[in-house]
C-alpha positions in Angstrom: -0.3 -1.7 26.8 -2.9 -3.7 27.9 -6.8 -3.6 29.1 -8.4 -5.1 31.2 -12.7 -5.8 31.6 -14.5 -8.2 33.4 -10.8 -9.4 35.0 -9.7 -11.1 31.0 -6.7 -9.0 29.3 -6.5 -8.4 25.8 -3.7 -8.3 24.6 -3.0 -5.7 21.8 -2.7 -7.0 18.3 0.4 -5.4 16.4 0.0 -3.3 13.8 1.6 -4.3 10.4 3.9 -2.4 9.2 5.1 -3.8 13.7 5.5 -7.2 12.6 7.4 -6.7 9.5 9.8 -4.8 11.3 9.2 -7.8 13.8 9.8 -10.4 11.2 12.9 -13.2 11.1 15.6 -13.4 8.7 15.4 -15.3 5.9 16.2 -18.8 5.5 20.2 -19.1 5.0 21.4 -19.3 1.9 25.5 -19.4 1.1 25.7 -16.2 -0.5 28.3 -17.4 -2.6 25.6 -19.6 -4.2 23.5 -16.0 -5.2 22.7 -15.7 -9.0 22.0 -12.8 -11.4 18.8 -12.5 -14.3 19.6 -9.6 -16.5 18.0 -9.3 -19.3 15.9 -6.6 -22.1 12.7 -5.1 -22.7 11.4 -5.3 -26.3 9.5 -4.0 -28.4 7.9 -4.9 -31.5 6.7 -2.8 -34.7 5.8 0.5 -34.4 6.5 2.6 -31.9 4.1 5.2 -31.1 4.5 9.2 -31.3 5.7 10.9 -27.7 2.9 12.3 -26.1 3.4 15.8 -24.7 1.6 16.6 -22.0 -0.7 19.9 -21.6 1.4 22.2 -19.4 1.5 25.8 -20.6 -1.9 26.9 -18.5 0.5 26.7 -15.6 2.7 28.9 -15.3 5.1 27.5 -11.7 6.0 24.5 -14.3 7.0 25.6 -18.3 9.5 27.5 -17.0 11.0 24.3 -15.7 10.8 22.9 -19.6 11.6 25.5 -22.5 11.1 22.3 -24.6 7.6 20.6 -24.9 7.4 17.8 -22.2 6.2 14.5 -23.2 4.5 11.7 -20.9 6.8 8.6 -19.3 3.9 6.1 -20.0 5.7 4.7 -23.1 8.9 5.1 -23.7 10.3 2.9 -26.5 14.2 4.4 -27.6 15.7 1.8 -30.7 12.9 -0.8 -29.8 13.5 -0.5 -26.4 11.1 0.4 -23.5 11.4 1.9 -20.1 10.3 2.4 -17.4 9.1 -2.0 -17.5 8.8 -3.9 -13.4 9.7 -7.3 -13.5 10.4 -9.2 -9.7 10.0 -11.5 -8.5 6.6 -13.2 -8.9 7.1 -16.8 -7.8 9.5 -18.9 -6.0 11.2 -16.7 -2.7 7.7 -18.4 -1.1 7.9 -18.9 2.7 11.2 -16.3 2.8 11.5 -13.8 5.3 13.5 -10.4 3.7 13.3 -7.6 6.4 12.7 -3.6 4.8 16.4 -1.8 5.1 16.6 0.9 6.7 17.5 3.3 3.9 14.2 4.3 2.5 13.3 4.8 -1.4 13.0 9.1 -2.3 10.9 9.8 -5.5 11.6 14.0 -6.3 8.7 16.3 -7.2 11.0 17.4 -9.9 10.7 20.1 -12.5 6.4 18.5 -12.4 7.5 15.1 -13.0 8.2 12.7 -10.4 11.4 11.3 -10.4 11.8 8.3 -10.9 8.9 8.1 -13.1 8.4 4.2 -12.3 10.1 2.7 -9.2 9.8 -0.6 -6.2 10.2 -0.6 -2.6 10.0 -3.3 0.2 6.6 -4.2 2.7 7.9 -1.3 5.6 11.1 0.0 3.9 10.8 3.5 4.6 10.0 5.9 1.1 10.2 9.3 1.4 8.9 12.2 -0.8 10.7 14.8 -1.4 9.2 18.7 -3.1 12.0 19.6 -4.9 10.1 22.9 -6.9 9.4 26.3 -4.9 5.6 25.2 -5.5 2.4 23.6 -4.5 2.7 19.3 -4.8 1.0 16.9 -2.9 1.3 12.2 -3.0 -1.8 11.1 -3.6 -1.5 6.8 -3.8 -4.4 4.8 -4.3 -3.2 1.4 -3.5 -5.8 -1.8 -3.0 -3.6 -3.7 -0.2 -2.5 -1.2 2.0 -4.4 2.2 3.6 -4.3 5.8 1.1 -3.0 8.5 1.7 -2.6 12.1 0.4 0.6 14.6 1.5 1.1 17.9 1.2 4.1 19.5 -0.2 3.2 22.7 -0.4 7.3 24.3 0.4 10.4 23.3 -1.8 12.6 21.2 0.6 10.0 19.9 2.2 9.8 15.9 2.5 7.2 13.4 3.9 8.0 9.2 4.7 5.4 6.7 4.8 5.4 2.6 4.2 3.5 0.4 2.8 2.5 -2.5 5.1 1.0 -5.3 2.2 3.2 -6.4 -0.8 1.5 -4.9 -4.1 2.3 -4.4 -7.5 1.5 -2.2 -8.8 0.9 0.8 -6.6 -0.5 4.5 -8.4 0.8 8.1 -7.5 -0.9 11.0 -9.1 -0.4 14.4 -8.1 -4.0 16.6 -7.8 -2.1 20.0 -7.9 0.1 18.9 -11.9 -2.9 15.7 -13.3 -0.3 14.9 -15.3 2.2 13.9 -12.0 1.4 9.9 -11.7 4.0 7.5 -10.6 4.2 3.9 -9.6 5.3 1.9 -7.8 5.8 -1.9 -6.7 6.2 -2.9 -3.8 7.8 -6.7 -2.4 7.7 -8.6 0.6 11.9 -9.4 -1.0 14.7 -7.5 -3.0 14.5 -8.7 -4.9 12.7 -6.2 -8.9 14.4 -3.8 -10.6 13.7 -0.9 -13.1 14.3 -1.4 -17.5 16.6 1.6 -18.0 15.6 3.8 -21.3 17.9 1.0 -22.7 15.2 -1.4 -21.4 17.7 -3.5 -19.6 17.6 -4.2 -15.7 19.2 -7.0 -13.6 18.0 -8.4 -10.8 21.3 -10.0 -8.0 21.8 -11.8 -5.4 19.3 -14.3 -6.4 19.2 -17.3 -4.4 19.4 -20.7 -7.2 16.0 -22.0 -7.6 13.1 -22.0 -9.4 11.0 -18.6 -10.1 8.3 -16.9 -12.2 9.3 -13.4 -13.2 7.1 -11.1 -13.9 8.0 -7.5 -16.8 4.4 -5.0 -15.4 4.1 -2.4 -17.6 1.5 0.2 -17.2 1.0 0.9 -20.6 1.7 -2.1 -22.0 1.2 -5.1 -19.2 2.3 -8.1 -18.2 3.8 -11.0 -19.0 5.3 -13.9 -16.8 8.3 -16.7 -17.4 8.8 -19.3 -16.1 13.4 -19.7 -15.1 15.6 -21.9 -13.9 18.6 -20.3 -12.2 21.8 -21.7 -10.6 24.4 -21.2 -8.6 26.5 -18.1 -9.3 24.7 -17.8 -12.4 23.9 -15.3 -14.9 20.7 -15.9 -15.9 19.8 -14.0 -19.5 16.1 -13.7 -19.4 14.4 -10.9 -22.3 11.0 -9.4 -22.4 9.2 -8.4 -25.9 5.9 -6.5 -25.8 
């Protein structure tokens, strides 16, 4: 729409979401030269005991858990750390990566967020799905995008949002069940991964080049490494907390 005031035309400023959708294709590189970063996140010293969550006052949630429910804020198994967000922090400047049409899904299931840590691109749809027959909500706390608080009162209900700017990391919380927390890393590119229960991660289809790689954990902090990736190389990168 054009607004005319005193004979002068004022052009509307596109929203951040529309600016993302109109971004040009990424700078071309030969896909046959794509490389892979693969590694493991390790923990040294005595691993802390799992922290039990108090949910007994919430029968709508305790019904899902016959055994104690433990916090996911620090999961260490056989010296490996789960839920570490590993991503390319520097080295992709000047390249544009349109967001995927396929959504990222975060479930409210058994009164926890699944997954606890995940990632998405700027402008990519993020679906929040309630799998439980009780009220949940998704309260986001970004600094670079507009925050929101979504109600999911019914089982099977879902809402879809997206983020307008990169940010590592965006905290998520359920105000109804305060132990329900999660994090989503929002990036302008698709080169990220989350370590699994064995501490392993893999970032595929990376253009050859020089990069700064960061590993972020909600309790252990962040570490960075500089890496050089050759064409078609499978580069090993480990982090130790």
